[in-house]
C-alpha positions in Angstrom: 9.5 15.1 -3.7 8.6 11.5 -3.7 11.6 9.3 -4.1 11.0 5.7 -6.4 10.5 2.7 -4.2 13.2 -0.1 -4.2 12.0 -3.2 -4.6 14.0 -7.0 -4.0 12.2 -10.1 -4.3 13.0 -13.9 -4.0 10.9 -16.3 -4.9 11.7 -20.3 -5.1 9.4 -23.5 -5.8 8.7 -26.7 -6.6 6.1 -28.2 -9.0 4.9 -31.9 -8.7 2.6 -33.2 -11.6 0.8 -35.5 -12.4 -2.6 -37.1 -13.8 -4.5 -37.5 -10.6 -2.3 -35.1 -8.1 -0.5 -32.1 -8.6 1.0 -29.6 -5.7 2.8 -26.2 -6.1 5.1 -24.8 -3.1 6.7 -21.9 -3.4 8.9 -19.8 -0.8 9.0 -15.6 -1.3 11.2 -13.1 0.6 9.9 -9.2 -0.9 11.6 -6.2 0.7 9.8 -2.9 -0.3 12.5 -0.2 0.6 11.4 3.6 0.5 7.9 3.1 0.4 5.7 6.3 0.5 2.2 5.6 2.7 -0.8 8.4 1.9 -3.4 8.4 4.5 -5.6 11.3 5.2 -8.4 12.9 8.2 -11.3 12.9 5.2 -13.2 16.1 5.2 -13.5 18.1 8.5 -15.0 21.4 8.9 -13.9 21.9 4.9 -10.6 20.9 5.7 -8.9 17.8 3.9 -5.7 17.1 5.6 -3.3 14.3 3.9 -0.2 12.6 5.4 2.9 11.3 3.5 4.7 8.8 5.5 8.2 8.2 3.5 11.4 6.0 3.9 9.1 3.2 4.7 10.7 -0.8 4.6 8.1 -3.2 4.5 9.8 -7.0 4.6 6.8 -9.6 3.2 8.0 -13.1 3.5 6.2 -16.4 3.8 5.5 -20.0 2.2 2.4 -21.2 -0.1 1.1 -24.5 -0.8 -1.5 -25.7 -2.8 -3.0 -29.3 -3.9 -4.9 -30.2 -6.7 -6.7 -33.7 -6.8 -8.1 -35.4 -9.2 -9.8 -38.8 -7.9 -12.4 -39.7 -10.9 -12.6 -38.3 -14.3 -15.4 -35.9 -13.1 -14.4 -35.0 -9.8 -11.9 -32.2 -9.2 -10.6 -31.5 -5.1 -8.2 -28.7 -4.5 -7.1 -26.9 -1.4 -4.2 -24.1 -0.6 -2.7 -22.4 2.4 -0.3 -19.3 2.4 1.2 -18.0 5.5 3.2 -15.0 5.5 4.9 -12.4 7.8 4.3 -9.0 6.7 6.4 -6.5 9.2 7.4 -3.1 8.5 11.6 -2.6 9.5 12.2 0.7 10.8 10.3 4.1 11.6 9.1 6.3 8.9 8.7 10.5 8.1 5.8 12.0 8.4 4.8 15.4 6.8 1.3 16.8 6.5 -0.3 18.9 3.8 -3.8 21.1 3.9 -6.0 21.1 0.8 -3.9 23.1 -1.6 -1.1 20.8 -0.7 1.2 23.3 1.7 3.3 21.3 4.3 1.3 22.3 7.6 4.0 19.6 9.5 4.5 22.6 12.1 1.1 22.7 13.2 -0.2 19.2 12.7 2.1 17.2 13.7 3.7 16.8 17.5 6.5 14.2 16.2 7.7 14.3 12.4 8.6 10.3 12.7 6.3 7.5 12.6 6.9 4.9 14.9 6.7 1.7 12.8 9.5 -0.7 13.5 8.1 -4.2 14.0 4.6 -3.2 13.0 2.6 -5.8 10.8 1.7 -4.3 7.8 -1.8 -4.4 6.6 -4.7 -4.6 4.2 -4.2 -8.3 3.1 -4.4 -11.3 5.1 -1.5 -12.8 6.2 -3.0 -16.6 6.2 -5.3 -17.6 3.9 -6.1 -21.5 3.4 -9.3 -22.8 1.4 -11.0 -25.6 -0.4 -12.8 -26.2 -3.2 -14.4 -29.0 -5.1 -16.3 -29.3 -8.5 -18.4 -32.4 -9.7 -19.6 -33.2 -13.2 -22.9 -34.8 -13.5 -23.0 -34.6 -17.0 -21.2 -32.8 -19.9 -21.1 -28.9 -18.9 -23.4 -29.8 -16.4 -21.9 -29.6 -12.5 -21.6 -28.2 -8.9 -19.2 -26.3 -7.6 -18.3 -25.2 -3.9 -15.7 -23.4 -2.4 -14.5 -22.5 1.2 -11.8 -20.0 2.1 -10.7 -18.8 5.4 -8.8 -14.9 6.1 -6.7 -14.8 9.4 -3.9 -12.2 10.6 -5.7 -9.4 8.6 -4.3 -5.7 9.7 -5.6 -2.2 9.4 -3.6 0.2 7.0 -1.1 2.4 9.0 -1.9 5.5 9.0 0.3 8.7 9.9 2.2 6.2 12.9 -0.7 4.8 14.2 -0.6 1.5 15.6 -2.3 -0.9 13.1 -5.7 -3.2 14.6 -6.0 -6.9 14.2 -9.2 -7.2 12.5 -11.1 -10.1 13.1 -10.6 -13.1 11.0 -13.6 -14.4 8.3 -14.6 -17.2 6.5 -16.5 -17.4 2.9 -18.4 -19.6 1.3 -20.0 -20.3 -2.1 -21.5 -22.7 -4.2 
């Protein structure tokens, strides 16, 4: 049986507001305790094995800054940066299950401990930044452009495996 997660979060921020310049600054610290991570091996020779890693603790902390400028009535320029540090604290306990939900941990796993302590949490970039601009030529006729960058992105952890650092990437759209 899976027990409920325990989430404790603290966030504080400051907002500066004006006609031409607005800014937001936020700091956060969130602890996700008693998490359960479920992964699988996919379907191999008609065998689907799922792994349940329980008792996992993640600590997410970071700072986010956003700046919004309106130099003229028809021009908006915005930027943001988000820097996070998300890590596992302590190890988890792994169990393996077959197609029918039977616990097969003794035959599938060589250890029941998922060595997670100090590893990065995956599936979301821990550094993001971007700039966007909008210029309105005529009422309801404008051009928009956005650039975003993503870094410190890690793969998901599965059954005690170490996360891989994924390449950084950028997106641009107009």
